[in-house]
N, C-alpha and C positions, 0 to 999 in steps of 0.2 A: 724774365724775372718778375716774381708776384710779390709784391710788400703785404705781408696781413698785421694785423695791430688787433688786440684784445685785452680785454678787461677782467681781472676774477678779483676771489675774495679770500683773504685767509684770514682764520680766527686771531680775533687779538693777542691772546695769550702765545701765539705759535710762530710768530714771527721769527723768531732766531731759530727755532726748528725746520720751519722752512730754508730757510739758507743754510742751513745744515746739510738739510737733504739736497739741495740744488749744487753744493759743495764735494759733494761723495756722489753726484750721479754716476746710475752704474756705466760702464764702458758700455755694455750691450743695447742700453736704451740710447746714447750718444749714435752708436752705430747705425741701428736702427732709424734713426733721426734724418742722417746723411742719407740713408738708401733711400727714403722716401724725400730727396730733395729740399732737406731744410738747410740753412747755412745762416749765418749772420742771424742767430738766436739769442734774443735778449730778455730778460726779466727785469722790473724792476719794482722795488715796494715804496710806495707812500703812508707810511706808517698811522699816521694820524688816522687816514679812513679805512686802514686795511687791506686796501687796492692793491691789486699786481698790475702792472703794465707791461704786454708780453708784446713783443716784436718778432717775426721773421720773415726772412726770405726764401721763397720756394721756387721751384722749377714749375711745376704742375698742379692744378687744384684736384686731381683725380687723386693721383698719387698720394700727395698730401694726405686726403682726405682716407686712403686706405691704412694710412698709419695707426688710426684710432682702433683698427681692425687686427692689429699685430698681438702676439699675445706679450710680448715685454712691455707694451702700453696699457694693457688691459690691469698688466700686475704694478706698473706705475701708477695707474691712476688708485689701486684700490690700496697701496703704500700711503698715497698722498690724502685720499680720503679722509683720514681723523681729524685732519688738520687746516682744512679748507673748506668751502661751499661746493657741495657737488650734487649732481643729479643721481637719480636711482640706479643707472649704471655704473657710477662710481666715478664717470668724467666730470672736469671742473665745470661748475657754474660759469658760462662765458660770454661775455657781450662781445660781440665785432663791431669794430669801429671802421666806419667808412673814411677812408683819406680824400681831405679836403685840399691838402698842398704835399707839393714834396719839389726839392731841390738837391740837383747832386752838386 
């Protein structure tokens, strides 16, 4: 199991919309995430800075990387682009964090 953590940014006036969209996440998106080895996936919002902290456990880096290429993931990115900082391909601007401590 590989632990991944990252930070993204939601627009200040879009906090509620971001939360709503994740409460109603598409079942086919969940299915594809699981198919690509994701489990124990959480996203937290720090309202004062508009920062989103994501954490996910994956089985394999290559399998996880392939998730970005799926049609459903591309559709999700397009759906989320109006409410968060994104790259030119609609993927979220993401800063990957280096793990410095872990305790089971």
